[in-house]
C-alpha positions as CSV (number, residue, x, y, z in Angstrom):
1,M,-4.3,24.9,-6.6
2,A,-4.1,22.8,-9.9
3,Q,-3.4,20.0,-8.1
4,N,-5.1,18.3,-4.9
5,L,-4.2,14.8,-4.8
6,I,-5.6,14.8,-0.8
7,S,-7.4,16.8,1.5
8,L,-6.1,15.5,5.1
9,Q,-6.5,17.2,8.7
10,I,-6.3,14.7,11.6
11,S,-7.8,16.4,14.7
12,T,-5.3,16.6,17.9
13,A,-7.7,14.3,20.1
14,D,-6.9,11.7,17.0
15,L,-3.2,12.1,16.9
16,A,-3.1,11.5,20.5
17,A,-5.0,8.4,19.9
18,V,-2.7,7.0,17.2
19,D,0.5,7.8,19.5
20,S,-1.3,6.0,22.8
21,A,-2.4,2.9,20.1
22,L,1.5,3.0,18.7
23,K,2.5,3.3,22.3
24,S,0.2,0.3,23.1
25,L,1.5,-1.8,20.6
26,E,5.1,-0.5,21.2
27,D,4.7,-2.1,24.9
28,K,2.5,-5.4,23.9
29,L,5.3,-6.1,21.1
30,S,8.8,-5.8,23.8
31,G,9.7,-9.2,22.7
32,L,10.2,-8.4,19.4
33,I,13.9,-8.1,18.2
34,D,15.6,-5.9,15.8
35,L,18.7,-7.4,14.1
36,S,21.8,-5.7,12.7
37,T,22.3,-5.6,9.2
38,E,24.9,-8.2,9.7
39,Q,22.8,-10.5,11.3
40,R,19.5,-9.6,8.4
41,G,22.4,-11.0,6.4
42,G,23.5,-13.7,7.9
43,V,20.3,-15.4,9.2
44,V,18.7,-18.4,7.0
45,K,16.0,-17.2,5.4
46,M,12.7,-18.8,4.9
47,G,10.3,-18.4,1.5
48,D,7.4,-19.6,0.6
49,K,8.9,-22.8,-0.3
50,S,10.8,-23.2,2.9
51,E,7.8,-22.2,4.9
52,A,5.9,-25.7,3.6
53,F,9.2,-27.8,4.5
54,C,9.4,-26.2,7.5
55,R,5.5,-27.1,8.4
56,K,6.2,-30.0,7.6
57,A,8.8,-30.6,9.9
58,V,7.0,-29.7,12.9
59,E,4.6,-32.5,11.6
60,V,7.1,-35.0,11.1
61,L,9.4,-34.7,14.0
62,G,6.2,-34.5,16.1
63,N,5.1,-37.7,15.3
64,N,8.7,-38.8,15.2
65,P,10.5,-37.7,18.6
66,G,12.4,-40.2,19.5
67,V,14.9,-39.4,16.6
68,L,15.1,-36.1,18.3
69,P,18.5,-35.4,20.6
70,G,17.6,-34.7,24.0
71,N,18.8,-30.4,23.5
72,F,16.4,-30.1,20.5
73,S,13.2,-28.5,21.7
74,L,10.3,-29.5,19.6
75,A,8.4,-27.1,22.0
76,E,10.4,-24.3,20.9
77,M,10.3,-24.9,17.4
78,R,6.1,-25.5,17.8
79,R,6.3,-22.0,20.0
80,D,8.4,-20.8,16.6
81,L,5.8,-21.4,14.3
82,A,3.0,-20.5,16.4
83,A,4.1,-17.4,16.4
84,F,5.2,-17.0,13.4
85,D,1.2,-17.3,12.5
86,S,0.6,-15.1,15.1
87,L,2.3,-12.0,13.7
88,R,1.5,-12.5,10.0
89,P,-1.9,-11.3,9.8
90,R,-1.1,-8.1,11.9
91,L,2.1,-7.7,10.2
92,N,0.0,-7.6,7.0
93,R,-2.4,-4.7,8.4
94,L,0.7,-3.0,9.9
95,E,2.3,-3.1,6.3
96,K,-1.1,-1.6,4.7
97,I,-1.1,1.2,6.9
98,Y,2.3,1.9,6.4
99,E,1.6,2.0,2.8
100,R,-1.1,4.5,3.1
101,M,0.8,6.8,5.7
102,R,4.0,6.9,3.2
103,D,1.4,7.4,0.0
104,S,-0.5,10.0,1.8
105,Q,2.8,11.8,2.9
106,L,4.2,11.6,-0.6
107,A,0.7,13.2,-2.1
108,L,0.7,15.7,0.7
109,G,4.4,17.0,-0.1
110,S,3.2,16.9,-3.7
111,D,0.4,18.9,-3.6
112,L,2.7,21.3,-1.2
113,M,5.4,21.5,-3.7
114,S,2.7,22.3,-6.7
115,A,1.4,24.7,-4.4
116,S,4.3,26.3,-3.4
117,L,5.7,26.4,-7.4
118,E,2.4,27.9,-8.5
119,G,2.6,30.5,-5.7
120,Y,5.9,31.3,-6.7
121,A,5.5,31.9,-10.7
122,L,2.4,33.8,-9.3
123,L,4.7,36.0,-7.2
124,K,7.4,36.6,-9.6
125,I,4.6,37.5,-12.1
126,S,2.6,39.7,-10.3
127,G,4.7,40.6,-7.4
128,K,6.8,43.0,-8.6
129,G,6.8,46.6,-7.2
130,E,4.7,45.3,-4.2
131,G,7.8,45.5,-1.9
132,L,8.0,41.7,-2.2
133,D,11.4,41.3,-3.6
134,M,13.5,40.0,-1.0
135,A,10.8,37.3,-0.5
136,R,11.0,35.8,-4.4
137,K,14.7,36.3,-4.0
138,A,14.7,34.2,-0.8
139,L,12.1,31.3,-2.6
140,G,14.2,31.6,-6.0
141,A,17.4,30.7,-3.9
142,R,16.1,27.0,-4.3
143,F,16.3,27.2,-7.8
144,S,19.9,28.9,-7.8
145,K,23.0,26.3,-9.4
146,N,26.1,26.1,-6.8
147,G,24.4,29.0,-4.9
148,P,26.9,28.6,-2.0
149,K,29.7,28.4,-4.1
150,R,28.6,31.8,-6.4
151,K,28.8,33.4,-2.5
152,V,32.6,31.6,-1.2
153,E,34.1,32.8,-4.4
154,E,32.5,36.1,-4.3
155,V,33.9,36.4,-0.3
156,E,37.4,35.1,-2.0
157,A,37.4,37.9,-5.0
158,S,37.0,40.5,-2.4
């Protein structure tokens, strides 16, 4: 094989441990929500500058609680900020793992596709007369343009 970006073999025990860890994450983070596309589009977003504003607002409002109406929950605001801060480092770690998993799956797919193309080319050259015509044609169907259309047209012509 000409390309081998990654060699990865994950044991059954390791996969079971990963699945268990994922289940634990799902259980421990059961309070997380799933917003709809419409909800995501409609909520006020907090970027870097807005984050600094929010942190300052918590500080200023905490120092001046008398300006707040009774139905304004400074305690909830503080809990939101604490939860926001507690999620960030974990989200960063998960994002890194997610990117590595995506890159690894991309590399595995690329290795597999490259090896399959190389094997197909070898089959076309050295597989003639070896009783492999049907197998070669089955693999070659991936490259035929409008393959299914041709079959429909042939049926209609009959």
